C-alpha positions as CSV (number, residue, x, y, z in Angstrom):
1,M,178.7,106.6,163.0
2,T,180.5,103.7,161.3
3,S,181.6,104.3,157.7
4,S,178.0,103.6,156.5
5,Y,174.6,102.3,157.6
6,T,172.4,100.2,155.4
7,L,168.6,100.2,155.6
8,A,166.3,97.8,153.6
9,H,162.8,98.9,152.9
10,L,159.9,96.7,151.8
11,S,156.2,97.2,152.1
12,D,152.7,95.7,151.6
13,P,153.5,92.0,151.9
14,H,149.8,91.0,152.3
15,L,151.3,87.8,153.5
16,T,148.4,86.0,155.3
17,S,145.8,83.7,153.8
18,L,142.1,84.0,154.3
19,H,141.4,80.3,154.0
20,G,139.1,79.1,156.8
21,V,137.7,82.5,157.7
22,H,134.2,82.2,159.1
23,A,131.2,84.1,157.7
24,R,130.5,85.8,161.0
25,Q,134.0,87.5,160.7
26,L,133.0,89.1,157.4
27,M,129.7,90.9,158.4
28,N,131.3,94.3,157.8
29,K,133.7,96.0,155.4
30,R,135.8,92.8,155.5
31,L,133.4,91.1,153.2
32,L,134.6,93.3,150.3
33,G,138.2,92.6,151.2
34,Y,137.5,88.9,151.3
35,L,135.8,88.9,147.9
36,S,138.7,90.9,146.5
37,W,141.1,88.3,147.8
38,R,139.0,85.5,146.4
39,S,138.7,87.0,142.9
40,R,142.0,88.7,142.4
41,R,144.5,89.3,145.3
42,R,145.2,85.7,146.1
43,N,146.8,85.4,142.6
44,E,148.5,88.8,142.8
45,H,150.1,88.3,146.3
46,R,152.1,85.1,146.4
47,R,153.9,83.7,149.4
48,E,156.6,82.1,147.3
49,V,157.4,85.6,145.9
50,L,157.6,87.1,149.4
51,D,159.8,84.3,150.6
52,A,162.2,84.6,147.6
53,L,162.4,88.4,148.2
54,T,163.0,88.1,152.0
55,D,165.6,85.3,151.5
56,D,167.5,87.6,149.1
57,L,167.2,90.5,151.5
58,K,168.6,88.5,154.4
59,A,171.6,87.5,152.1
60,Q,172.3,91.2,151.6
61,R,172.8,91.6,155.4
62,P,171.4,95.1,155.9
63,D,171.8,96.8,159.3
64,H,168.1,97.3,159.7
65,V,164.8,96.6,157.9
66,A,161.7,98.8,157.6
67,V,158.3,97.4,156.7
68,T,155.8,100.1,155.9
69,G,152.4,98.5,156.5
70,D,149.7,96.3,155.0
71,L,151.1,93.1,156.4
72,T,147.6,91.6,156.6
73,H,144.7,91.5,154.1
74,V,141.7,92.6,156.3
75,G,143.2,93.0,159.8
76,L,141.8,90.0,161.5
77,P,143.3,89.0,164.8
78,S,144.1,85.6,163.3
79,E,146.1,87.4,160.6
80,Y,147.9,89.5,163.2
81,R,148.9,86.3,165.0
82,A,150.2,84.8,161.7
83,V,152.1,87.9,160.9
84,G,153.6,87.9,164.3
85,E,155.0,84.4,163.7
86,W,156.4,85.6,160.3
87,L,158.1,88.6,161.9
88,T,159.7,86.4,164.6
89,G,161.2,84.2,161.8
90,F,162.3,87.2,159.8
91,G,164.3,88.9,162.5
92,T,164.4,90.5,165.9
93,P,162.5,93.6,166.9
94,A,165.8,95.4,167.3
95,A,166.6,94.7,163.7
96,I,163.1,95.4,162.1
97,T,160.8,98.4,162.4
98,V,157.2,98.0,161.4
99,I,154.4,100.6,160.9
100,P,150.7,99.6,160.2
101,G,148.8,100.2,156.9
102,N,145.2,100.6,156.1
103,H,144.6,96.9,155.5
104,D,145.9,96.3,159.1
105,S,143.0,98.6,160.3
106,Y,140.2,97.5,158.0
107,V,137.7,97.8,160.8
108,A,138.0,98.8,164.5
109,E,139.5,96.1,166.6
110,P,140.8,96.1,170.2
111,W,144.5,96.9,170.2
112,S,145.1,94.0,172.6
113,E,144.0,91.6,169.8
114,T,145.9,93.3,166.9
115,G,148.7,95.8,167.2
116,S,149.9,94.7,170.6
117,L,150.9,91.4,169.0
118,W,153.6,93.3,167.0
119,E,154.3,95.7,169.8
120,A,158.0,95.0,170.0
121,Y,158.4,95.8,166.2
122,L,156.2,99.0,166.4
123,A,157.4,100.7,169.6
124,S,159.9,103.4,170.1
125,D,163.2,102.4,171.8
126,G,162.7,101.9,175.5
127,S,159.1,103.0,175.5
128,G,157.6,100.2,177.5
129,R,153.9,99.6,176.7
130,W,152.9,100.9,173.3
131,A,149.5,101.9,172.0
132,Q,148.0,103.2,168.7
133,S,148.0,106.7,170.2
134,S,151.7,106.6,170.9
135,F,152.9,107.3,167.4
136,P,155.2,108.6,166.0
137,S,157.7,106.0,167.0
138,V,161.4,106.9,167.2
139,R,164.2,104.4,166.9
140,R,167.8,105.5,166.9
141,R,170.3,103.3,165.0
142,D,173.8,104.8,165.0
143,A,173.5,108.2,163.4
144,V,170.1,107.2,161.7
145,A,166.7,108.0,163.3
146,L,163.7,106.0,162.1
147,V,160.5,107.9,162.7
148,G,157.3,105.8,162.2
149,V,154.1,107.5,161.4
150,N,150.7,105.8,161.7
151,T,148.2,106.5,159.0
152,A,146.1,103.4,159.5
153,V,142.5,104.2,160.4
154,P,139.3,102.3,159.5
155,S,137.6,103.8,156.4
156,A,134.3,103.4,154.6
157,P,133.6,100.5,152.2
158,L,135.5,100.9,148.9
159,F,137.8,103.4,150.5
160,A,141.5,102.9,151.5
161,T,142.2,106.4,152.9
162,G,144.5,107.2,155.7
163,R,144.9,110.0,158.2
164,V,147.7,111.2,160.5
165,G,145.7,113.5,162.6
166,L,146.5,116.8,164.3
167,D,147.9,115.4,167.5
168,Q,150.3,113.0,165.8
169,R,151.3,115.7,163.3
170,R,152.3,118.1,166.1
171,R,154.3,115.3,167.8
172,L,155.9,114.5,164.5
173,G,157.0,118.1,164.0
174,D,158.5,118.3,167.5
175,V,160.3,115.0,167.0
176,L,161.8,115.9,163.7
177,Q,163.0,119.3,164.9
178,A,164.6,117.8,168.0
179,L,166.4,115.1,165.9
180,G,167.4,117.8,163.3
181,R,169.2,119.7,166.1
182,E,171.2,116.5,166.8
183,G,172.3,116.3,163.2
184,V,171.1,112.7,162.6
185,F,169.8,111.3,159.3
186,R,166.0,111.4,159.7
187,I,164.0,108.7,157.9
188,V,160.2,109.1,158.0
189,L,158.3,105.8,157.6
190,I,154.7,106.2,156.6
191,H,152.2,103.9,154.7
192,H,150.3,106.4,152.6
193,S,152.2,108.9,150.5
194,P,152.4,112.3,152.1
195,V,152.6,114.0,148.7
196,P,149.2,115.6,147.9
197,G,147.7,114.1,144.7
198,A,150.1,111.1,144.7
199,D,147.2,108.6,145.2
200,R,143.7,108.4,143.9
201,W,141.1,110.2,145.9
202,R,139.6,107.2,147.5
203,K,143.0,105.9,148.5
204,R,144.7,109.2,149.5
205,L,146.1,110.4,152.8
206,T,143.2,112.8,153.7
207,D,145.5,115.2,155.5
208,A,148.5,115.0,153.1
209,A,148.8,118.8,152.7
210,P,149.3,119.5,156.4
211,V,151.5,116.5,156.8
212,M,153.7,117.7,154.0
213,A,153.7,121.2,155.5
214,T,155.0,119.6,158.8
215,L,157.8,117.8,156.9
216,E,158.7,121.0,155.1
217,A,158.9,123.0,158.3
218,A,160.6,120.5,160.6
219,G,162.8,118.8,158.0
220,A,163.7,115.2,157.1
221,E,166.3,113.6,154.9
222,L,164.2,110.8,153.5
223,V,160.6,109.6,153.4
224,L,159.7,105.9,152.7
225,H,156.2,104.6,152.0
226,G,154.2,101.9,150.3
227,H,150.4,101.6,149.7
228,G,150.4,102.3,146.0
229,H,152.0,98.9,145.1
230,R,154.4,100.6,142.7
231,A,157.9,101.9,142.6
232,A,158.2,105.7,142.6
233,W,160.8,108.3,143.3
234,R,159.6,111.8,144.0
235,E,161.6,114.9,145.0
236,V,159.6,117.4,146.8
237,S,160.8,121.0,147.0
238,T,160.7,122.3,150.6
239,S,162.0,125.5,152.3
240,A,165.1,123.5,153.2
241,G,165.8,121.9,149.8
242,T,164.7,118.7,148.1
243,L,163.2,115.9,150.0
244,P,163.2,112.4,148.4
245,V,159.9,110.6,148.9
246,V,160.3,107.0,147.8
247,S,157.9,104.0,147.5
248,V,158.3,100.4,146.7
249,P,155.8,97.8,145.2
250,S,154.1,95.1,147.2
251,A,156.8,92.7,148.5
252,S,154.6,89.7,147.4
253,A,153.5,91.0,144.0
254,A,153.7,88.4,141.2
255,S,153.7,90.9,138.4
256,E,155.8,91.2,135.2
257,R,155.3,95.0,135.1
258,H,158.6,96.7,136.1
259,E,157.1,99.3,138.5
260,R,154.8,96.8,140.2
261,A,156.9,93.7,140.5
262,A,157.9,92.7,144.1
263,A,161.0,94.6,145.1
264,Y,162.8,96.2,148.0
265,N,165.3,99.0,148.2
266,L,168.6,99.1,150.0
267,Y,169.8,102.5,151.3
268,R,173.5,102.9,152.2
269,I,173.8,106.1,154.3
270,S,177.2,107.6,154.9
271,R,178.5,111.0,156.0
272,A,180.1,113.3,153.5
273,V,182.2,116.4,154.2
274,D,179.2,118.6,153.4
275,G,176.4,116.4,154.7
276,W,175.3,112.9,153.6
277,Q,175.8,110.5,150.8
278,L,172.9,108.1,149.9
279,A,173.5,105.1,147.6
280,V,170.2,103.3,146.6
281,R,170.0,99.8,145.2
282,T,166.8,98.1,144.1
283,R,166.4,94.3,144.2
284,R,163.4,93.1,142.1
285,Y,161.7,89.8,141.8
286,D,161.7,88.5,138.2
287,A,158.5,86.6,137.6
288,R,159.8,84.8,134.5
289,S,162.9,83.4,136.1
290,G,161.9,83.3,139.7
291,A,165.1,85.1,140.6
292,V,165.8,88.4,142.4
293,I,167.8,90.7,140.2
294,E,169.6,94.0,140.8
295,M,168.4,97.2,139.1
296,R,170.4,100.2,138.2
297,P,171.7,102.0,141.4
298,R,171.1,105.6,142.2
299,E,173.4,108.0,144.0
300,V,172.2,111.1,145.9
301,R,174.2,113.7,147.8
302,L,172.4,115.5,150.7
303,R,174.4,118.6,151.4
304,R,174.0,121.2,154.2
305,D,174.4,124.9,153.6
306,H,174.3,127.2,156.7
307,G,172.5,124.5,158.7
308,K,169.9,123.8,156.0
309,P,169.8,120.4,154.2
310,L,170.0,120.7,150.5
311,A,169.7,117.6,148.2
312,G,171.1,117.1,144.7
313,A,171.7,114.1,142.5
314,V,175.4,113.2,142.0
315,P,176.3,113.1,138.3
């Protein structure tokens, strides 16, 4: 690979407006989502915040961008079209990888009217036609492999759960093992946290335990997710060492709370003599000044011992 590779990660932009939605489109779970938007979310998720954050991101010139779900509010086909226009203005499918979130699958809708509109941003390299059942996606960029997992399934009213499912879990394990044998840096992109207990019961990944068991057995170097609308860094002990599981807040959140203010992370990945070096920078929107500011960076070394990846913070 080149001397280093930089990935930007943002999540949960909730970027579309529900102005002009017809009542007939809300005769299901979407009604609750619409009422939530009217009463609260339209003030929490602000387009000017998202625009400031993405303008700053572009100025950082990362090699690639990952967006881990919840690009819409209630998954309407009209929202999918609006998001498709936003993605086109943000960057090319070769430079941006997207996975869906639970808000993007609020209720069951034909793939042809929803996910297919972002197909070029969702699909594996050279995959041709893409479908919801095709996940996990795999995109190779230099010595980095981006593995996209789909947790977006319709859930009951007042629930925001997700599920990977047995078939996708098996494919995920096979993919990660094959990439591990190639010695690439494996980044798993997933909307819900795979850490059991990380989210409240009604918002959890329902099969988090078996998903984490798959990650433990197959191996990965980094897991990135959203969903919780807060910044978090967890280090999960696995049979191969420590696996960082990192989340970012909503990319449109107009919040003054440090862990919930709109932000994105930049990961600079480089090879080291004994494995990998990971430099992490956080760029956060400051609601008071309207500027995007740099937070304290983090350095992590991912070592390999007898073929097994071991992680440890660099002093």
